N, C-alpha and C positions, 0 to 999 in steps of 0.2 A: 581126285581133286578137279573141281570144275574149271573150265577154261576161263581165263581172265577176260573181262569185258573190254572191248576196244571200240572207241569212237573217234573219228577224225574227219574233218572236212578236207577232201583232196582238191576240189574245184567247185566254184559256183559260176554259172554262166547263163546268159539268155540264149535259149535254144531256138525259139521262134518268136517273131514279132510282126504285127500287122496293125496299121492304122489307116482307117478309111473315113473320108468325109464325103459321102455320096451326094449330098445336097448343098455343097458349097459352090459358089459364094452366097447363094440366096439365104442360107441359114444364118449368116452373119448380119443380115439387115432386117430380120424379123424379130419379134419379141422373144426373148429367151425364157422358155418355160420348160426346164429340163425334167425328164423322168429317166430313171436308171434301171436297167436290167443287168443283173450280175450273175454269172455262172462260174463255178469253180470245179475243177476236176484234178485228181492226182493220179500219177502213174509211177510204177516202180519197175525197174528193170535190173535183175540180178546180173552183174558183170562177171563176178567169180565168187568163190566161197565167202569172202569177207568184204566184197566191194559191190555197191549198188548205186544206180542212178535213180534219184527221186526227182520227179518233175511235177510242178503245179501249173495248170493251165487256167488262166483267167480270161473270161470273155465279158466285156462290158459294152453294152449298147445304150447310148444316150439319145433320147428323142427330145425334140423341142416341139411340143404339141404332138402332132401325128407324124412328124417328119424326122427321119433318122439324122441326127446332127453328126454323130461319129460312132465308129465301132473300133474297139481296141481288143486285140488278142495278143496275149503274152504267155509264152511258156518259159518259166524260169526253172532251171535245173541245177542239180548239184551231184557230185560224185562223193559218196561217203564210205569210209571204212567202218564196217559194222561187224564185230566179231564177239563171240562168246555169249550172245543173247539167246534166251529161250525163244521158241516160236511165238509165244504170246508177247514177250518183250519186244521181239523184232517187229511185230505188227504195230505196236505203239511207236517204235522208233521211226519206221518209214511212213506210218499213217498220221502221225501227229508231230513228233519232235523235229524231224527233218523239214516238213512243210512249214513249221513255225520259223525255222532258220531262213528259208527261202522267201517267205512272204514279204518282208521289208524290201528286198531287192526288186521283187515284182511290182510292189507299190510304187517304188521310185521310178521304174521304167514307165509305168502307166502315167504317172504325174508328169514326167518329162514329155512324153508323146503328146498328151492333151495340151500342154502349154505350147509346144512347138506347132501344134495344129491351129493355134489361135483362139482356143476356147478358155473359159474361166478355169481357175485352178481346180483340180479334181484330186482329192485324197481319199483313197479307199479306207473304209472303217476296218478296224482289226477283225480278224477271223479267229474264232475259237476252234482250233484244229483238234484240241482234246475232246470237246463235245461232239464234233463231227465224227471223229474216229470212234468214240463210244457209241454213237447212234449206228454207225456202220457195223460195228462189231455185234451190237445187239440184234440188228436186222439179219446178220449172217447166222446167228445162233437160232433165230426164230423162223428162218426160212425153211420150208420143207426140203429135205434132201432128195435130189433126183439127178439123173444123168442128163436131163434135157438142158439144152443151151437156150438161155433167154435172149 
């Protein structure tokens, strides 16, 4: 008989946070012409057989014209009970399902930091973690196998 699948959220927390406004106060008196650069990464750390920390790191750089208005970095993490999943199912759980749970928390942290920094409201658009995980999985199967570290 197959092991029963287990999933539970043990804890959700902000692991790392940074907010910088390198060109204030000048950026507040110039015309606001924002452009956004957004980077996202995920990390998984196995804590024991059925326990894993999943973390998503968001880096948002907003420029007004050519000047950096602000830089936000947030690592939002969670500890999840994950048991009884096949290796393929586990990839989807830690690569898509858990990040989908964490993202709204990270979005709220970013929004709060930007507002407290004196800038117009900033709300991150939704991220399709299912599609990102599928792309990652496809890239892994198409990559030539070698022992070299990239």
